[in-house]
A tleap script that builds the chain and sets N, CA, C and O, in Angstrom:
source leaprc.protein.ff14SB
mol = sequence {
  NMET LYS LEU PRO LYS ARG PHE ASN LEU LYS
  VAL VAL VAL TYR SER LEU ILE ALA LEU GLY
  PHE ILE ALA LEU THR PHE LEU VAL SER PRO
  TRP PHE ILE ILE GLY ALA VAL ALA PHE MET
  ILE LEU ASN GLN ILE GLU ILE MET GLY LYS
  LYS GLN LYS CGLU
}
set mol.1.N position { 0.983 -1.408 0.012 }
set mol.1.CA position { 0.116 -0.068 0.037 }
set mol.1.C position { 0.973 1.281 -0.028 }
set mol.1.O position { 1.928 1.557 0.698 }
set mol.2.N position { 0.445 2.041 -1.022 }
set mol.2.CA position { 1.173 3.460 -1.238 }
set mol.2.C position { 0.638 4.552 -0.200 }
set mol.2.O position { -0.563 4.655 0.049 }
set mol.3.N position { 1.478 5.247 0.304 }
set mol.3.CA position { 1.301 6.394 1.508 }
set mol.3.C position { 1.120 7.605 0.484 }
set mol.3.O position { 1.916 7.534 -0.453 }
set mol.4.N position { 0.003 9.023 0.433 }
set mol.4.CA position { 0.000 9.702 -0.262 }
set mol.4.C position { 1.471 10.496 0.130 }
set mol.4.O position { 2.292 10.177 0.991 }
set mol.5.N position { 1.488 11.398 -0.619 }
set mol.5.CA position { 3.206 12.105 -0.514 }
set mol.5.C position { 2.647 13.337 0.568 }
set mol.5.O position { 3.485 13.741 1.374 }
set mol.6.N position { 1.275 13.943 0.615 }
set mol.6.CA position { 0.909 14.929 1.042 }
set mol.6.C position { -0.203 14.224 1.906 }
set mol.6.O position { -0.798 13.228 1.496 }
set mol.7.N position { -0.457 14.838 3.198 }
set mol.7.CA position { -1.223 14.336 4.228 }
set mol.7.C position { -1.892 15.835 4.486 }
set mol.7.O position { -1.514 16.992 4.301 }
set mol.8.N position { -2.883 15.309 4.922 }
set mol.8.CA position { -4.112 16.545 5.451 }
set mol.8.C position { -3.762 16.749 7.181 }
set mol.8.O position { -4.035 15.961 8.086 }
set mol.9.N position { -3.156 17.916 7.260 }
set mol.9.CA position { -2.736 18.109 9.065 }
set mol.9.C position { -3.987 17.916 10.084 }
set mol.9.O position { -4.093 17.280 11.133 }
set mol.10.N position { -5.133 18.941 9.149 }
set mol.10.CA position { -6.166 19.136 9.847 }
set mol.10.C position { -6.865 17.749 10.250 }
set mol.10.O position { -7.117 17.587 11.445 }
set mol.11.N position { -7.222 16.653 9.262 }
set mol.11.CA position { -7.552 15.495 9.274 }
set mol.11.C position { -7.163 14.486 10.151 }
set mol.11.O position { -7.859 13.511 10.436 }
set mol.12.N position { -5.712 14.795 10.704 }
set mol.12.CA position { -4.944 13.926 11.134 }
set mol.12.C position { -5.036 14.418 12.770 }
set mol.12.O position { -4.983 13.591 13.681 }
set mol.13.N position { -5.184 15.914 13.014 }
set mol.13.CA position { -5.229 16.313 14.125 }
set mol.13.C position { -7.093 15.820 14.804 }
set mol.13.O position { -7.362 15.114 15.776 }
set mol.14.N position { -7.867 16.390 14.020 }
set mol.14.CA position { -9.019 15.942 14.365 }
set mol.14.C position { -9.056 14.309 14.490 }
set mol.14.O position { -9.637 13.980 15.524 }
set mol.15.N position { -8.678 13.399 13.856 }
set mol.15.CA position { -8.338 12.076 14.001 }
set mol.15.C position { -7.913 11.908 15.731 }
set mol.15.O position { -8.738 11.652 16.607 }
set mol.16.N position { -6.787 12.071 15.901 }
set mol.16.CA position { -5.999 12.467 17.228 }
set mol.16.C position { -7.091 12.827 18.565 }
set mol.16.O position { -7.164 12.310 19.680 }
set mol.17.N position { -7.821 13.846 17.984 }
set mol.17.CA position { -8.914 14.401 19.039 }
set mol.17.C position { -9.782 13.450 19.389 }
set mol.17.O position { -10.080 13.167 20.549 }
set mol.18.N position { -10.377 12.733 18.001 }
set mol.18.CA position { -11.595 12.110 18.379 }
set mol.18.C position { -11.308 10.664 19.114 }
set mol.18.O position { -12.156 10.019 19.730 }
set mol.19.N position { -9.918 10.291 18.913 }
set mol.19.CA position { -9.519 8.945 19.639 }
set mol.19.C position { -9.522 9.530 21.129 }
set mol.19.O position { -9.840 8.734 22.013 }
set mol.20.N position { -9.228 10.730 21.465 }
set mol.20.CA position { -8.858 10.957 22.987 }
set mol.20.C position { -10.404 11.051 23.252 }
set mol.20.O position { -10.756 10.740 24.390 }
set mol.21.N position { -11.274 11.395 22.458 }
set mol.21.CA position { -12.500 11.548 23.401 }
set mol.21.C position { -13.199 10.115 23.304 }
set mol.21.O position { -13.968 9.827 24.222 }
set mol.22.N position { -13.026 9.297 22.395 }
set mol.22.CA position { -13.358 7.935 22.729 }
set mol.22.C position { -12.395 7.132 24.174 }
set mol.22.O position { -13.079 6.442 24.929 }
set mol.23.N position { -11.177 7.233 24.423 }
set mol.23.CA position { -10.809 6.965 25.134 }
set mol.23.C position { -11.400 7.346 26.731 }
set mol.23.O position { -11.704 6.530 27.600 }
set mol.24.N position { -11.461 9.005 26.824 }
set mol.24.CA position { -12.442 9.366 27.668 }
set mol.24.C position { -13.224 8.888 27.959 }
set mol.24.O position { -13.392 8.548 29.130 }
set mol.25.N position { -14.251 8.594 26.774 }
set mol.25.CA position { -16.004 7.802 27.366 }
set mol.25.C position { -16.016 6.563 27.951 }
set mol.25.O position { -16.946 6.120 28.624 }
set mol.26.N position { -14.569 5.773 27.597 }
set mol.26.CA position { -14.426 4.595 28.433 }
set mol.26.C position { -13.849 4.637 29.626 }
set mol.26.O position { -14.152 3.696 30.360 }
set mol.27.N position { -12.849 5.708 30.216 }
set mol.27.CA position { -12.227 6.225 31.400 }
set mol.27.C position { -12.583 6.924 32.291 }
set mol.27.O position { -12.122 7.068 33.424 }
set mol.28.N position { -13.865 7.616 31.527 }
set mol.28.CA position { -14.224 8.666 32.674 }
set mol.28.C position { -15.681 8.929 32.547 }
set mol.28.O position { -16.192 9.089 33.655 }
set mol.29.N position { -16.514 9.025 31.562 }
set mol.29.CA position { -17.703 8.868 31.601 }
set mol.29.C position { -18.101 8.805 29.880 }
set mol.29.O position { -17.424 9.079 28.889 }
set mol.30.N position { -19.462 8.333 30.032 }
set mol.30.CA position { -20.270 8.137 28.226 }
set mol.30.C position { -20.300 9.105 27.693 }
set mol.30.O position { -20.223 9.065 26.465 }
set mol.31.N position { -20.459 10.784 28.565 }
set mol.31.CA position { -21.074 11.518 27.814 }
set mol.31.C position { -19.954 12.248 26.883 }
set mol.31.O position { -20.231 13.221 26.180 }
set mol.32.N position { -18.525 11.606 26.967 }
set mol.32.CA position { -17.188 12.157 25.906 }
set mol.32.C position { -17.449 11.486 24.422 }
set mol.32.O position { -16.732 11.611 23.429 }
set mol.33.N position { -18.688 10.730 24.550 }
set mol.33.CA position { -18.786 10.324 23.120 }
set mol.33.C position { -19.431 11.163 21.873 }
set mol.33.O position { -19.360 11.020 20.653 }
set mol.34.N position { -20.027 12.010 22.642 }
set mol.34.CA position { -20.415 13.624 21.866 }
set mol.34.C position { -19.413 14.365 20.915 }
set mol.34.O position { -19.553 14.668 19.730 }
set mol.35.N position { -18.531 14.536 21.631 }
set mol.35.CA position { -17.227 15.253 21.247 }
set mol.35.C position { -16.512 14.473 20.228 }
set mol.35.O position { -16.105 15.099 19.249 }
set mol.36.N position { -16.237 12.895 20.312 }
set mol.36.CA position { -15.921 11.617 19.487 }
set mol.36.C position { -16.535 12.188 18.165 }
set mol.36.O position { -15.901 12.792 17.301 }
set mol.37.N position { -18.325 11.802 18.142 }
set mol.37.CA position { -18.435 12.310 17.119 }
set mol.37.C position { -18.804 13.162 16.326 }
set mol.37.O position { -19.183 13.092 15.157 }
set mol.38.N position { -18.638 14.213 17.219 }
set mol.38.CA position { -18.448 15.733 16.565 }
set mol.38.C position { -17.298 15.801 15.620 }
set mol.38.O position { -17.264 16.277 14.485 }
set mol.39.N position { -16.360 15.227 16.324 }
set mol.39.CA position { -14.913 15.292 15.501 }
set mol.39.C position { -14.978 14.565 14.417 }
set mol.39.O position { -14.724 15.115 13.346 }
set mol.40.N position { -15.260 13.450 14.444 }
set mol.40.CA position { -15.752 12.487 13.384 }
set mol.40.C position { -16.271 12.956 12.431 }
set mol.40.O position { -15.576 12.913 11.416 }
set mol.41.N position { -17.602 13.567 12.299 }
set mol.41.CA position { -18.270 14.093 11.526 }
set mol.41.C position { -17.245 14.944 10.905 }
set mol.41.O position { -16.888 14.862 9.730 }
set mol.42.N position { -16.689 15.976 12.007 }
set mol.42.CA position { -15.593 17.255 11.007 }
set mol.42.C position { -15.073 16.463 9.946 }
set mol.42.O position { -15.196 16.685 8.741 }
set mol.43.N position { -14.457 15.480 10.524 }
set mol.43.CA position { -13.048 15.120 9.893 }
set mol.43.C position { -13.787 14.238 8.421 }
set mol.43.O position { -12.949 14.244 7.519 }
set mol.44.N position { -14.941 13.603 8.042 }
set mol.44.CA position { -15.469 13.217 7.364 }
set mol.44.C position { -15.771 14.213 6.249 }
set mol.44.O position { -15.616 13.937 5.060 }
set mol.45.N position { -16.381 15.840 6.876 }
set mol.45.CA position { -16.345 16.363 6.072 }
set mol.45.C position { -15.083 16.809 5.594 }
set mol.45.O position { -15.057 16.746 4.365 }
set mol.46.N position { -14.185 17.171 6.017 }
set mol.46.CA position { -12.853 17.517 5.816 }
set mol.46.C position { -12.196 16.667 4.379 }
set mol.46.O position { -11.508 17.035 3.428 }
set mol.47.N position { -12.708 15.573 4.725 }
set mol.47.CA position { -11.978 14.361 3.784 }
set mol.47.C position { -13.107 14.411 2.407 }
set mol.47.O position { -12.591 14.648 1.315 }
set mol.48.N position { -14.498 14.211 2.452 }
set mol.48.CA position { -15.132 14.862 0.948 }
set mol.48.C position { -14.998 15.939 0.693 }
set mol.48.O position { -15.296 15.993 -0.500 }
set mol.49.N position { -14.690 17.069 1.074 }
set mol.49.CA position { -14.648 18.368 0.885 }
set mol.49.C position { -12.954 18.307 -0.295 }
set mol.49.O position { -12.740 18.740 -1.428 }
set mol.50.N position { -12.149 17.610 0.632 }
set mol.50.CA position { -10.835 17.108 -0.189 }
set mol.50.C position { -10.674 16.494 -1.582 }
set mol.50.O position { -9.757 16.554 -2.400 }
set mol.51.N position { -11.721 15.958 -1.585 }
set mol.51.CA position { -12.017 15.137 -3.071 }
set mol.51.C position { -12.865 15.394 -3.320 }
set mol.51.O position { -13.394 14.360 -3.728 }
set mol.52.N position { -13.634 16.286 -3.407 }
set mol.52.CA position { -14.479 17.083 -4.129 }
set mol.52.C position { -13.752 18.176 -5.266 }
set mol.52.O position { -14.061 18.575 -6.389 }
set mol.53.N position { -12.932 18.352 -4.582 }
set mol.53.CA position { -11.554 19.895 -4.901 }
set mol.53.C position { -10.912 19.216 -5.905 }
set mol.53.O position { -10.421 19.888 -6.813 }
set mol.54.N position { -10.800 17.830 -5.931 }
set mol.54.CA position { -9.625 17.650 -6.907 }
set mol.54.C position { -10.383 16.752 -8.113 }
set mol.54.O position { -9.751 16.396 -9.108 }
savepdb mol mol.pdb
quit
Protein backbone atom coordinates (compact mmCIF):
# COMPACT_ATOMS: atom_id res chain seq x y z
CA UNK A 1 0.00 0.00 0.00
CA UNK A 2 1.40 3.35 -1.03
CA UNK A 3 0.92 6.37 1.22
CA UNK A 4 0.15 9.75 -0.32
CA UNK A 5 3.03 12.20 -0.46
CA UNK A 6 1.03 14.96 1.17
CA UNK A 7 -1.31 14.52 4.10
CA UNK A 8 -3.92 16.81 5.54
CA UNK A 9 -2.80 17.98 8.97
CA UNK A 10 -6.35 18.97 9.91
CA UNK A 11 -7.57 15.39 9.33
CA UNK A 12 -4.75 13.98 11.47
CA UNK A 13 -5.47 16.41 14.32
CA UNK A 14 -9.23 15.73 14.19
CA UNK A 15 -8.56 11.99 14.27
CA UNK A 16 -6.26 12.22 17.28
CA UNK A 17 -8.72 14.40 19.19
CA UNK A 18 -11.56 11.98 18.39
CA UNK A 19 -9.45 9.06 19.64
CA UNK A 20 -8.81 11.00 22.84
CA UNK A 21 -12.54 11.51 23.32
CA UNK A 22 -13.16 7.80 22.75
CA UNK A 23 -10.58 6.97 25.42
CA UNK A 24 -12.24 9.43 27.81
CA UNK A 25 -15.58 7.78 27.07
CA UNK A 26 -14.33 4.48 28.43
CA UNK A 27 -12.24 5.91 31.27
CA UNK A 28 -14.31 8.82 32.62
CA UNK A 29 -17.87 9.23 31.39
CA UNK A 30 -20.04 8.06 28.49
CA UNK A 31 -20.89 11.70 27.70
CA UNK A 32 -17.52 12.16 26.00
CA UNK A 33 -18.83 10.15 23.03
CA UNK A 34 -20.61 13.32 21.88
CA UNK A 35 -17.26 15.04 21.35
CA UNK A 36 -15.89 12.02 19.51
CA UNK A 37 -18.87 11.93 17.15
CA UNK A 38 -18.57 15.67 16.51
CA UNK A 39 -14.91 15.37 15.55
CA UNK A 40 -15.59 12.32 13.39
CA UNK A 41 -18.24 14.29 11.49
CA UNK A 42 -15.84 17.23 11.05
CA UNK A 43 -13.18 14.80 9.86
CA UNK A 44 -15.55 13.24 7.32
CA UNK A 45 -16.56 16.67 6.00
CA UNK A 46 -12.90 17.60 5.61
CA UNK A 47 -12.09 14.37 3.76
CA UNK A 48 -15.10 14.58 1.44
CA UNK A 49 -14.44 18.25 0.70
CA UNK A 50 -10.87 17.37 -0.22
CA UNK A 51 -12.01 14.71 -2.72
CA UNK A 52 -14.53 17.03 -4.40
CA UNK A 53 -11.90 19.75 -5.00
CA UNK A 54 -9.56 17.35 -6.80
